[in-house]
C-alpha positions, -999 to +999 in steps of 0.1 A: -439-418+017-409-406-002-417-388-034-394-393-063-391-373-095-390-389-129-353-385-130-348-401-095-373-429-102-357-441-134-320-432-126-292-456-131-265-430-128-234-442-110-243-479-114-218-505-125-233-527-151-221-559-170-238-568-202-229-601-217-233-605-255-229-567-255-209-563-287-240-563-310-277-567-313-299-564-282-269-565-259-254-535-276-288-517-274-290-523-237-254-514-230-259-481-249-290-473-228-271-477-196-241-458-208-262-429-221-278-426-187-247-424-165-238-460-157-203-475-160-207-503-184-187-535-191-195-555-222-185-591-229-186-612-260-167-642-275-148-623-302-123-599-286-118-576-316-155-570-320-160-565-283-132-540-281-145-521-311-180-519-298-168-507-264-148-479-280-177-469-303-202-468-275-180-447-253-173-423-282-210-420-290-225-418-255-196-406-233-187-422-200-168-455-195-174-486-215-149-515-210-145-546-231-141-579-212-142-607-239-152-642-227-168-674-239-196-681-216-205-715-230-182-730-204-179-727-166-143-717-171-153-688-193-179-677-167-154-679-138-127-662-158-150-632-166-160-630-130-124-629-119-115-603-145-143-581-133-135-586-096-099-574-104-114-541-115-145-536-094-156-542-058-192-544-066-217-550-094-250-533-094-265-548-125-258-580-144-275-584-178-273-620-190-278-615-227-252-637-243-269-663-265-267-686-294-291-702-318-290-731-343-314-738-371-320-772-388-349-794-397-361-819-371-346-850-387-312-833-392-308-813-360-273-821-346-263-828-310-236-801-314-263-775-321-283-786-291-253-785-268-240-751-281-273-734-275-280-750-241-245-743-229-245-707-238-282-698-231-288-717-199-256-730-184-238-697-191-266-677-174-266-698-143-228-702-138-220-665-145-246-654-120-232-679-095-196-666-101-207-630-096-228-634-065-200-619-043-199-587-064-237-585-066-240-590-028-215-562-022-238-539-041-270-552-026-290-532+000-326-532+012-333-497-004-311-503-034-311-539-044-286-553-069-302-565-102-299-595-125-318-592-158-319-623-179-327-620-216-351-647-227-373-647-257-409-650-269-397-683-285-396-695-249-433-686-245-449-695-278-440-719-307-413-704-329-418-700-366-383-712-371-369-747-367-344-737-340-353-766-317-329-760-288-334-722-288-370-721-276-363-748-251-333-729-238-353-696-234-381-714-216-355-727-193-341-692-188-376-679-178-380-707-152-344-703-140-352-666-135-381-674-112-360-698-091-330-675-088-354-647-078-370-667-051-336-676-037-319-642-040-347-617-031-340-622+006-304-612-001-315-580-018-307-592-053-337-589-076-338-612-106-361-607-136-362-615-173-371-598-206-385-618-235-378-598-266-397-603-299-384-591-333-355-567-331-330-557-359-303-581-349-278-604-366-296-635-353-330-625-366-315-614-399-303-650-404-337-663-397-357-640-421-333-645-450-310-615-445-280-638-441-268-618-410-266-585-429-283-563-403-280-531-424-292-549-456-322-566-442-356-551-450-367-545-414-398-525-425-410-556-444-403-579-414-422-555-391-453-555-412-464-588-397-460-574-361-491-561-344-473-528-338-464-526-375-426-525-369-397-543-353-384-532-320-362-501-315-332-498-293-352-475-270-378-503-265-354-529-251-331-504-234-361-488-217-373-521-203-339-529-189-335-494-174-368-497-157-359-531-141-325-517-130-339-484-116-357-475-084-389-478-104-383-516-107-375-522-070-406-542-063-406-564-094-393-599-086-391-630-107-410-617-137-406-622-174-416-590-192-425-595-229-412-568-252-425-578-286-450-554-300-479-576-292-468-610-308-476-631-278-508-612-269-523-614-304 
């Protein structure tokens, strides 16, 4: 049996990683974690200026290479375009993090079809068709002793009833969890491991809008928000980045088709 040190067991050094929705929030936290640990990171988001600025900031903060590849993943054309752009730069992709997501809040009797479609297109269709479009690059990186990885970002709202009236969001994340299992069952034989993370409360723009912060991440009272969490706080960047790094490292090479909850105990309690 091969013995691995902690450094070897959890290493992602030299990996090529794409994080969608990587310009802010959980995506930025995950991108920073990979970059700080020796991976080459591409980030994508819909707004080019924001994506470019985040890539520049992350590279300046953590060193290494962080490249902005803006794309709108709510359409198949956007997914295919991003895949083609990456294929023009890389011959393989070791890790795909499908994090790009959208939400929409409205009361049941007023919830619009546009809100349903926007969320489902981004959160479910985007995950499937980007993964499909990147299969060639993932396959090029895949090997029995070093599988390629796909990490889908779901949500605890896809596991338990949300406290917010974001009707399409929870349904979309439950779909992501099920899609993860089906993709995993299909791709494990090709040495591509697919898993998901279901985050709970993290200090993000999306949660800030839900708790009354209006999207002002810095101005939201996260200490107050965290008081209702069993751990007594909201999530930290190290919490979500650590989970993603585990799944992408040799330590996660026998984990297939799982949705790991990272929520401070919300679902358990």
